[in-house]
N, C-alpha and C positions, 0 to 999 in steps of 0.2 A: 503493499500500499505506498508504500516512500516515494514520494515526490509528485502525489496526488492531495490537491488542496479544494476542500470542498465547498468552500465559499463562491458561490454567483456574484455575479457584479451587482444584483439585487438584493443580494441578504448582504452584501457591504454598503450598499446605500442606507438599506435599514441599520445595520450595527452604525452609521455613523450620526443619523438622526438621534438613537438612542443615546447615543454616548455624548456626542456634541451639543445638541439640539437640550437634547432634555437631561441631561447630567447625569445619565443613570453611570453605572461602576463597570466596567468592561466583563465581570463575572454576571452582573443583573443583563446585560445585553444577551451575553452567551444562552445564558437560559432561555429567553424571551424568542431567538432565531431560532435554537439548537446549534448552535456550531462548541467550537471545545475555546476555551480561555486563551489558546494560543493562537487559535486562527481569528477570531475578534481583536487580538491584541497585533497583529499581523496589518489589519483591515485600518483600525486605528491611527497606526506610525508610516501608514503608507506604504508598505514592502509589499503587501496586494493589493488589485485594483488601485491604484493610484488613482486614477480619475476619477473616482465613484464620489460622490456628494450627498449629502442627508437628503432621503424620502421618508415622510414619513408611512408607517405602516400602514397594509391597508383595514380598513373597518372590519 
């Protein structure tokens, strides 16, 4: 499984919204979107999907 990144561009946008706009912790965002904390950390620090931008979760 090494080398596979389970986060899509869409999930990355949701993660950024939760962390940057709503002020949730990376752990809280990971639980909500169903990713592990390491994947969320990569998104927040722009190592993965650097072109992502905050987008609210669908209702």
